C-alpha positions as CSV (number, residue, x, y, z in Angstrom):
1,X,63.6,10.3,36.4
2,X,62.7,9.1,32.9
3,X,59.8,6.8,32.2
4,X,62.2,3.9,31.6
5,X,63.6,4.4,35.1
6,X,60.2,4.3,36.8
7,X,59.1,1.0,38.3
8,X,56.4,-1.0,36.6
9,X,54.4,-4.0,37.8
10,X,56.1,-7.4,37.5
11,X,56.1,-8.6,33.9
12,X,55.9,-5.1,32.4
13,X,58.6,-3.2,30.6
14,X,59.2,0.1,29.0
15,X,59.6,0.2,25.2
16,X,60.4,3.0,22.8
17,X,57.3,3.3,20.6
18,X,59.4,3.3,17.5
19,X,60.7,-0.2,18.4
20,X,57.3,-1.7,18.4
21,X,55.8,0.2,15.4
22,X,56.4,-1.4,12.1
23,X,55.2,1.6,10.0
24,X,54.4,5.3,10.6
25,X,53.0,6.4,7.3
26,X,51.7,10.0,6.8
27,X,48.7,10.4,4.5
28,X,48.3,12.6,1.4
29,X,46.7,16.0,0.7
30,X,44.0,16.4,-1.8
31,X,42.1,19.6,-2.6
32,X,40.0,17.8,-5.2
33,X,36.6,16.1,-4.8
34,X,35.2,13.1,-6.8
35,X,31.8,11.7,-6.1
36,X,33.0,8.4,-7.5
37,X,36.4,8.6,-5.7
38,X,37.7,6.9,-2.6
39,X,36.7,7.9,1.0
40,X,39.4,10.0,2.7
41,X,39.5,10.4,6.4
42,X,40.0,13.9,7.6
43,X,40.4,15.6,11.0
44,X,36.6,15.8,11.5
45,X,36.3,12.0,11.1
46,X,38.0,11.2,14.4
47,X,36.7,12.4,17.7
48,X,38.4,12.9,21.0
49,X,37.1,9.6,22.4
50,X,38.8,7.4,19.9
51,X,36.0,6.9,17.4
52,X,36.0,7.0,13.6
53,X,33.0,9.1,12.6
54,X,31.2,8.1,9.4
55,X,28.2,10.5,9.4
56,X,30.1,13.0,7.0
57,X,33.0,12.3,4.8
58,X,34.5,13.3,1.5
59,X,35.6,11.4,-1.6
60,X,38.8,12.3,-3.5
61,X,40.3,11.0,-6.7
62,X,42.9,8.3,-6.2
63,X,44.4,5.8,-8.5
64,X,45.1,2.2,-7.6
65,X,48.8,3.0,-6.7
66,X,47.7,5.7,-4.3
67,X,45.0,3.4,-2.8
68,X,47.5,0.6,-2.3
69,X,49.9,3.0,-0.5
70,X,47.4,4.8,1.7
71,X,44.5,2.3,2.2
72,X,43.6,1.7,5.9
73,X,43.4,-1.9,7.1
74,X,41.6,-3.2,10.1
75,X,44.0,-2.8,13.1
76,X,45.6,0.4,11.8
77,X,45.7,3.3,14.3
78,X,45.2,6.7,12.8
79,X,47.0,9.4,14.7
80,X,46.1,13.1,14.1
81,X,49.5,14.6,13.6
82,X,48.3,18.2,12.7
83,X,45.5,20.1,14.3
84,X,44.9,22.9,16.9
85,X,47.0,22.6,20.0
86,X,44.1,21.3,22.0
87,X,43.2,18.5,19.4
88,X,46.5,17.4,18.0
89,X,47.2,13.8,18.9
90,X,43.7,12.5,19.0
91,X,43.5,9.1,17.4
92,X,41.3,6.1,16.6
93,X,41.6,2.4,15.9
94,X,40.4,1.6,12.4
95,X,38.2,-1.5,12.5
96,X,37.5,-1.7,8.8
97,X,34.9,-0.5,6.3
98,X,32.8,-1.9,3.5
99,X,35.0,-0.1,0.9
100,X,38.5,1.2,0.6
101,X,39.4,4.1,2.9
102,X,42.5,6.3,2.7
103,X,43.6,9.2,5.0
104,X,44.8,12.8,4.7
105,X,48.2,14.2,5.5
106,X,46.8,15.4,8.8
107,X,47.0,11.7,10.0
108,X,49.8,9.2,10.4
109,X,48.9,5.5,10.0
110,X,50.5,3.4,12.7
111,X,51.0,-0.3,12.1
112,X,52.3,-2.3,15.0
113,X,54.9,-5.1,15.1
114,X,52.4,-7.9,15.4
115,X,54.1,-10.0,18.1
116,X,55.0,-7.0,20.2
117,X,52.1,-4.6,20.4
118,X,48.3,-5.0,20.3
119,X,46.6,-2.2,18.1
120,X,43.7,-1.8,20.5
121,X,46.2,-1.4,23.4
122,X,48.2,1.2,21.4
123,X,45.0,3.2,20.6
124,X,43.9,3.3,24.2
125,X,47.4,4.3,25.4
126,X,47.6,7.1,22.8
127,X,44.1,8.3,24.0
128,X,45.4,8.4,27.6
129,X,48.4,10.4,26.5
130,X,46.2,12.9,24.7
131,X,43.9,13.3,27.7
132,X,46.9,14.3,29.9
133,X,48.1,16.7,27.2
134,X,51.3,14.9,26.3
135,X,51.0,15.9,22.6
136,X,50.0,19.4,23.4
137,X,53.3,19.7,25.3
138,X,55.6,18.2,22.7
139,X,54.0,19.5,19.5
140,X,55.6,22.2,17.3
141,X,53.3,25.3,17.2
142,X,52.5,27.8,14.6
143,X,49.7,30.4,14.4
144,X,46.4,28.5,14.6
145,X,48.1,25.1,14.1
146,X,50.4,22.6,15.7
147,X,52.0,19.3,14.6
148,X,53.6,16.3,16.3
149,X,56.5,15.0,14.2
150,X,57.1,11.3,13.7
151,X,60.4,11.4,15.5
152,X,58.8,12.9,18.7
153,X,55.9,10.4,18.6
154,X,58.1,7.4,18.1
155,X,60.5,8.5,20.8
156,X,57.8,8.1,23.4
157,X,58.0,5.2,25.8
158,X,55.1,2.9,26.2
159,X,54.6,0.4,29.1
160,X,54.3,-3.1,27.7
161,X,53.3,-6.5,29.1
162,X,52.9,-9.8,27.3
163,X,50.7,-9.7,24.2
164,X,47.8,-11.8,25.6
165,X,47.6,-9.4,28.5
166,X,47.7,-6.4,26.2
167,X,44.8,-7.9,24.3
168,X,42.9,-8.6,27.5
169,X,43.4,-5.0,28.7
170,X,42.3,-3.6,25.3
171,X,39.2,-5.7,25.4
172,X,38.2,-4.7,28.9
173,X,38.9,-1.0,28.2
174,X,36.8,-1.2,25.0
175,X,33.9,-2.8,26.9
176,X,34.1,-0.2,29.7
177,X,34.3,2.7,27.2
178,X,31.2,1.4,25.4
179,X,29.4,1.5,28.8
180,X,30.7,5.0,29.4
181,X,29.4,6.1,26.0
182,X,25.9,4.6,26.8
183,X,25.9,6.5,30.1
184,X,27.0,9.7,28.3
185,X,24.2,9.3,25.8
186,X,21.6,8.7,28.6
187,X,22.9,11.7,30.5
188,X,22.7,13.9,27.4
189,X,19.2,12.8,26.8
190,X,18.2,13.6,30.4
191,X,19.8,17.0,30.1
192,X,17.9,17.7,26.9
193,X,14.7,16.7,28.6
194,X,15.4,19.0,31.6
195,X,16.2,21.9,29.3
196,X,13.0,21.4,27.4
197,X,11.1,21.3,30.7
198,X,12.8,24.6,31.8
199,X,11.8,26.2,28.5
200,X,8.2,25.0,28.8
201,X,7.9,26.4,32.4
202,X,9.2,29.8,31.4
203,X,7.0,29.8,28.3
204,X,4.0,28.8,30.3
205,X,4.6,31.4,33.0
206,X,4.1,34.2,30.6
207,X,1.1,32.6,28.9
208,X,-1.0,32.5,32.1
209,X,-0.4,28.8,32.8
210,X,1.0,29.3,36.3
């Protein structure tokens, strides 16, 4: 049974992703660096939880023509088309930046058909597909690398419901994911404290403190 044949809740429908994506634009490769150039997102700038990471990035030379073609706009979804088998398909919703940002050829910029698909909904759905290894299963593989071609990505079927409901679901999921991240950070802080306590106990034991 294909996805399109599986029952959905009332008001939902299956849609081929390519029918609700207005543009799937691959980025460009650049081996050069330019301290005065434009920020270029690379594989390390998107994590596996749907975040764009800004703590470390590179700048590359790019003229106005290249910037016009590859600049990211708020609401774009960056899809990691080439990576290791385990990481290919990770993605993030771009929410804007204080200066122009472009993207490498390891990403595909997805722009939605505005009255059909909510970008935040798309990003969350893609993240869900990555988590259940959809992209790992459909990627082309080489030694040390894999890639998801546009035609395979756009052939996927996405469950859709009216746009206001997509927006509501995206907002709720975003709020819940923020709560999860806070819980994760708190748990990691507690774990670090426990590990420090363990180290202190062992260290003290052999210094005559027990």
